[in-house]
N, C-alpha and C positions, 0 to 999 in steps of 0.2 A: 503493500500500500504506500509506503513512503515514496517509492519510485513514481507511482501514479500521481501522488500529491505534487511532486516536483513538476511533472508534465502539465498538470492543471495550472500551476503557478506560472510556468513558461507561457502557456496558452493565454492566460489572463494578461500577462505583460504585453504579449503581441496584440491583443485586442485593445488594450488601453493606449498602445502606441499607434493604433490603426495600421498595423503591419499585416496586411492581408496575406502576403506571400509566406511569412513565417507561420501565420495561423494555418494556412493550407498545408504547409510542411508538417506541422505537428499533428494535424488531423490525419494526414496520409500515413504517417508513421505509427500513430496510435491505432489506426484501423486496419493494419496489415493482417492481424489475426483476430479481429473482433467484428461482430455484426454492426451494421450502421446504427441500429438503435442503442447498442451498448456504447458506441462512441458518443452518442448524444447524451446518454445518462451518466457516463463516467468522466467525460471531458468537457463537452460544450455546456451542459446545464450547470455543473458546479462552478465553472469559470464565470458564467453570467450571474450566478447567485453571489459570488464574491464581489463582482463589480457593482451589483445592486446594493450590497451592504456598504461598500465604500461610498457610494453616492449618498446613502442615508446618513453616513457619518460626516459627509462633507469633504471627503478626500478624493472624490472623482467627480468630474463635471458631467452635467446632463448630456452634453454633446458626446462624451465618451461612452455613456450608457447607450445612447442612440446608435452610434457607429458600431459599437460592439454587437448590438442586436442585428444590425443590417449585415455585418460580415458573417455572423453565425447563421443568419437566415439563408444567405447565399451558399454557405458550406453545407447546410442541412438539405437544401434543395438538390444538391449534387449527390449527397449520400442517400436521401430518400426523395426521389422525384415525385411530383404530384401523381397520385394514383397508385403509389407503391403500397403493396399489402402490409408493409411494416409500419406505415404511417399510422398515427393514432387518430383514426377517423371517427371514433366514438368517444364521448358524445359528439353529436354533430353541432359544431360551434359556429356562431356568427358574432361579429362585433360591429358596433355602429356608434356614431356621434348623434345624440338625440337633440335635434333642433338647435345645435350650436355650430360654429364654424371654426373650432379650434381642434386641429387634428393631431397634434404632437402626442398627447396621451394615448389616443387610440393606436397611433402608428407604433409607439413603443411596445404596447401590449401585443399588437399583432405580430411584430418582429420576434418578440420573446416567445410567443406561442409557437410560431413556425420554427424557430430555432430549437424548440424543445420537442419537435417531432409531431406537433398537432397540425391539423389541416383546417383552420378556420376560414370562413367566408368573410369578406370585407364588404359590409353594407354601406360604407361611407357615411355621408350625412343623410338623415332621414327623419320624417315626422312620425307621429304615433301610428296613423293609419297605414302608412307604407310599411312600417315594421311589422304590424300585425299580419298584413298580406304576405310579406316575404317569409315570415316565420311559418305560416301555414303552407305556402307553396314549396318552400325548401325543406320542410320537415325538421326545422331547427329544434334542438333539445336544450341548448344553453345559449342564451342571448346576453352578450356583454355590452353594457352601455357606458359610454364616456360622456361626461358633461363638464362644462367650465362654469356656467352661470347657474345661480339658484333657481330661476324660473324653469330652466331646462331640467334640472334635477327633480323638481316637483312634478314635472310631466310624467315621470316614471310611474307615479300613482295611477294616472289615466291609462298609461300603457298596460299596466298590470290588469286594470279593470277590463279593458277591451280584449286582452288576451284570454281572460277568464270567460268573458261573454261569448267568445268564439270557440270555447271548449279546448283551448290550447294550453296544455300543461307544460310550459317551458320554464326552465330555471332562469331567473334574472340575476345577473351579477353586475353591480354598478361600481363606478369609480370616478374620481375627479375632485376638484377643489371643494365643492359644496359638501361632499361626504367626508372630507378631511376636517373641515371646519366644525361640522356637527356629527360626531361619531354615532348618533342614534338615527340620523336622517334616513339611512338605507332601510331601516325597519319601518319607519313611518310611511315610506312610499311603496312598501310591499315587495322589496327586493328579497332575494334568498341569501345573498352574500354581498360583501363589499371588499374590494381590494384597494389597498392604499398605493400600490405600485404594480409594475409589470410582474415582478416575482411573486407577489401575493396572488395575483390573478392566475398564474400558472399553478400555484399550490391549491387554489380553490378548485380548479378544473381537475387536478389529480385527485383531490379528496372526493369530488363527485364521482370519478371513475371507481375509486375504492368502495364508496358507499353503494354504488349500483352493482358492483360485483362483475357484471358482464359488460360494463362500459356504457350501459344505456341509463338515461335519467328518467325516461318515460315509463309508462306501464308496459 
């Protein structure tokens, strides 16, 4: 394990330095005798977690977190191409910005999810009615919502009501500034979980997988 820990540290340094070539070299070397999913679980995901922890402590810049996620997203796309049977396609995920026009938070979570082997759909910017329709049409099981402004966060309550009225039993995971300012707001609007950052979002999805047993959140 110490050897693997060293490789993770080297990979983390490459990501923080935005050294894509070194990151590719380390992934290639680590994946010589491992499955793609094992590379994600033992190298890529731990390095991203360490970088996220550094950002929370103020020792890494948000730009470094973003670029690390983008580099890892590209690496995972090569290890696990879209449609690969090894990708974590369940639960069926989607992420959207609800009636806001601030995309950084959504993009961070999207990159982190893809870099962790998940295969989420990007719904971009959408209103309540559009999200209800897309959840139904796409068979979404977990919908992740990013908001910047309080009025948009409060609209999650209407989204939950319309989803219920349509008979759609989808898990709602929320995040963004309003939910950081008010730790109880996610419960008030009817969400199932709240993530303070991209890494927490990944942990929430992994917990949903564990709770479901077979990877499905629906009945």
